[in-house]
N, C-alpha and C positions, 0 to 999 in steps of 0.2 A: 508726369504732370502733377503739380502741387494741388492741394485741396482748394486753395484760393482761386487758382486758375480754372479748376472745374466749376467752382461756384459761379465765377463770372460768366462762363459759357452757358451753364444751365439757366442762370438768371436772364441773360440776354435772349436766349431762345424762348424762354417762358414769356418774357415781355413782348417779343415780336408776335407770339401766338395770341396773347390777350389783346394786344393793340391792333391786330390785323383788321378787324371790322371798322373801327374808327378811321384808320388810315385809308381803307377802301372807300369810306364815305367821302373823305376829302378828295381822293382821286376822281371819284364819280362826279362831284360838282364841278371840279376844274375841267374835266373832260367835256361836260355839257356846255360850260362857258366857252371853250374853244370852238366847239362844233356849232352851237346855236346862239351864242352871245348872251344866253341866260339859262337858268336851270328851270325846266318845266316843273310845275308844282307836283305833278304825279311822280316825278323822278327824285323829288327832294327827300333825302334821308333825314329823319328826325334827329335833332340835336347834333348836327355836324359840328356846330360850335356849342359848347367848348370842347367836346370830346376828341375831335380830330387834333386840335392843337395840344391837348393834354397828352394824347398818345405819342405825337411826334416828339414832344420835349422829354417825355419819360424814356423813350427809346434812345434818344441822343444822350441823356444823362447816364443811363446804364452802360452805353457804349464807351463813354469817355471816363467813367469812374475808375477803371483800372489804371489809366494813365495818370489821373489826378492823384491816385494812391502813391504812385512812384515819384511824381514831381514834387508834391507838397508833403511836408511832415506835420503840418497843423492846418486847421480850418478846411479840411478836405471836403466834408459834407457841405459846409457853407459855400465853398467855391462851386461845387456841382449844382447846388440848389439855385444860386444866383444865376448861373449860366442857363439852367433849365427854364427858370421863370422868364428870362429875357427871350428865349426862343418861343415860349408859350405866347407871350403878349405880342410879339412880332407876327407870329402865325395867325393868332386870333384876330388882330386888327386888320391884317391883309384880307382874310376871309370875309370879315364883317363888311368891309368897305368895297371890295372888288367883285364879290359874287352877287349876281342879281337873280331873283326868283321870279319867274313868269307866273303870275296868279291867274292868268286868263285875260282879265281886263287891263291890267297894268303890270309893270315890272317894279319890283321893290328890292332894296338892299337886303342882304341876308340877315343883318342884325334886326331889321324891322320884322321880317317874317318869323325870325326865331322868337321874338318877343310874343307874337301871337300864338306860335306853336307851343310855347311854354304855358300859355294860358289855357289853350284848348286845342284839340286835334285839328290840323289843317283841313281834313276832309269834311269837317262839320261847319266850316265858315259859311257856306251858302245856305245851309238848312237851319242854322242856329238862330233863334229869335233873340236879338240883342236887347238888353235893358239899359237903364240909366247908369248902372254901376259897371257895365262892361268896358273892357279896353277897346277903344275905337280903332278900326282898321285905318292905318295910315298915321295915327296919332302916336308917333314913336317917342318914347321917353327913355333916354339913355341910362337913367338911374336904375332901370330894371336890371341892368347888368351887375348890380351890387352883389346879388346872391349867386349869379353865374361865376363871377370872378372869385368870390369867397369860396365856393365849392371847389373850384379849380385849383386855387393856390393851396388850400389845405390838403387836397388830395395829392398834389405834386410833392409838397414838402414832406408829407407823411410817408409816401411811398419811397422817396429817396432816403429818408431817415431810417426806415426799416431795412432797406437793402444795404445801406452803408453800415448799419449796426451789426448785421450778421457777418458782413465782410470783416469788420473790425474784430469781432469775436474769433473768427477763423484765423485771422492774421496773428493776433496777439496770444490767443489761447486763454484769455481772461473771460470767464463766464459770469462775472458778477452782475452784468447787465442782461443776461440771457432771458430771465423771467420778464423783465420790462420789455424787451424787444419782441418776445413771443406775444405778450398781451397787446402790444401796439400792432403787431402783424395781424392778429385776429380782428382788431377794430378796423384796420385799413381794408382787409379783405371784405368784411361785412359792409363797410362804407362804399367800397368800389362796386360790390354786388348790387347794392341799392341804387347806385348811380346808373349801372347798366340796365337794371330793371326799369328805372324811370325813363331811360332813353327809349325803350321799346314800348312802354305802356303809359308813360306820364302819370303813373300811379292811378290809372283808370279814371282820371278826371274827365268830365264831359262839358266843362265850361260853366257849370252852375256853381254858385258859391257854396251851397250845401252839398257835401260830398258823401259818398257811400261809406259804410263802416270799414270795408277793406281798404279804401282809399285813405280814410282817416288814420287807420292803423299804420299803414306804410309811411304816410307823411310824418306821423309822430315818431316812428322808429327812425326815419331818416334824420330828423332834427336831433334826436337824442344821440344817435351814433356819431353824427358830425361833430356835435359839441364835445363828446367824450374823446373822439379822435384828436381834435385840436388840443384839448387839455392834456392828453397823454403825450402828445408831441412836445409841448412846452415842458412837461414834467420830465421827459427823458434827459433834459439838460440840467435838471436840478436834483437828481437822485442823491439821497443821503446828505442833503445840504440843510438839514434842520427844518424849521417851521416854514421857510419860504417854499420848500418842496411840496408842502401840504396846502399852501395858500394860493400860490400863483396859478397852478393848473385848473382848480375849480373856477377861479375868476375868468380865465380864458374860456372855459367851457360855457360859462354863463353868458359872456359877452358874445361869443360866436353864435350861440343858439338864438339869442335876442336879435342879433343882426340878421339872421335868416328870416325871422318873423318880419323885421323891417323891410327886407328885400321883397318878401311876399306881399306886404302891404303896398309897396310902391308899384309892383306889378298889377295889383288888383285895384288901382285907383283909390287907395285909402281904406280898403277892406281886407279882411282875412277870410280864408276858407272856414266855413262853419262845419265843425267836426262831429256834431251830434245835436240832440234835442235836449232841452231843459236849461235851467239857470246856469249850470256849469259851463255851458258853451256860448253864453251870451256875453257881449262886450261889457266890461265893468265901467259904468259911468261914461265918461267922455273918452276913455282910452279904448283902443281897438281890441286889445287882448282880452280874452275871457279867462275865467278862473282855471279852466282846463289848460289853456295855453301856458299860463304861468306855472302850472304843475309840470308841464313838459320841460320847461326851462329849468325848473328846480330839480327835476329828475336827472337831467343831463349833468347838472352840477353835483348832485348827490352821488351819482355813480362814479364821477371823477374823484370825488373825495374818498370814497370807499377804495377804489383802485390805488389811489395815491398812498393811503394808509398801508395797504398790503405791500406795495413796492418799496416803501421807505421804512418798513418794520425792521428794526435792528435785531440781529441775531444775538441771543444771550450767550455770553461766554461762560462755559462751565468752569467752576473752580474746584 
């Protein structure tokens, strides 16, 4: 058996292991729908969307990638990514529209329940004292899915790109992009780990706009890692292409991190989570962002610049 064949087998088995729980969540809600016509809120697994569709499309992508390698000589990664994203959006939209959650008093579509779950733990709906800035139960705003889809698309593309990158290195024996792929892999693993942590803890948010220090730290880390992951993904296609390789990735990191803040603002009815006390954490004038939020966006951009300089540093030729 060749090294590439072993790589595909190990990768597929690893993917199935990592994705087992999100897939289980999907089967669980579908089972409840068939048995009861809706999913009782006590049986509802947090963040079944978007993580079940992500898991399904990544498993399929890894399974078909060896065949794409044989069929196509060019644009292999692009073909797999487009196919995977199509599977993601089909699965996501089906779950959103077809699964109903029984909240006790009424049944609501999964997408509506997920919006509220993202804002605060479902078990606190009845005991939480709602204020004027709270997201109202039943007042569904589809724009909240901006950050859901953004996270999902970046995670899917980055995972596929890393898996494809190592396969390409094994197949060709060319290790010039090995450092880039390893750094990307580290970012993707960290980003995926933070997504899994958020799935189980929602970063310990309790529905209040002012969050705890640990919650603030994890949210900031998530935003920075997401921006860097997106920037490095773009940079992987621009290695050693001059100034453009140093300019485009930081811009991507900046835009993605900013979009995450916009998605959070949509979810919170025009507000942002308050990450601490003092003037650094207060909105600047009429904009929602605080000085600290802007620092987080710039940190994501700066780390991407630094990594881009390392990856595009030309080796000096000895004379």
